C-alpha positions, 0 to 999 in steps of 0.5 A: 526501475521498477515498473510504474503502478497505479494506487487507489484509497478508498477512505471517508473524507469526514469522521466524528471525533474517535470513530473506528475508519475502514481504510481500503488501499491497492496497488496495481502491481503484478508481482514476480514471486522470483521462483519462475522461468521464462519457456527458454529457462531464463529465471524471471527476477524477484519483482515485489512489493516489500512494504506498505504504511500508513502514515496519519499526520507523520505517525505510523499507524499501520504497517504491512511487509509481504514476502513472494508468496503475496499476489499480485495488486495486493488489497490492504484493508484495515482500520485506524481512529479518527481523532484530528483533520488532516493528511494520510499518506500510503506508501509502498516500497518493493524490488529494483526501487519501486515506490508509490506514494498516494495521500488522502485527507480527512476532516474530524468534527 
């Protein structure tokens, strides 16, 4: 099982209906490309986050796929439209069974 990581979400807790909402999501994950070797010459196994998704009231509104070239602690910045009050769920999936989930509530008026 992959190491655990911390995640952080930055977004407004409230917005006007149909407003554009900026969301910043970060996962603290060291990321290993699978192309490096230890000092003794052993290949270090790949350990990256492969997919990030954001669902808004159980509807996927954003998805990103990552590849070995992605840096450690990937920061994702994207927008969505504030359509209704509810829950946003953020999910990171990666190698070796890695999974991290975070949630944030938004109130739309």
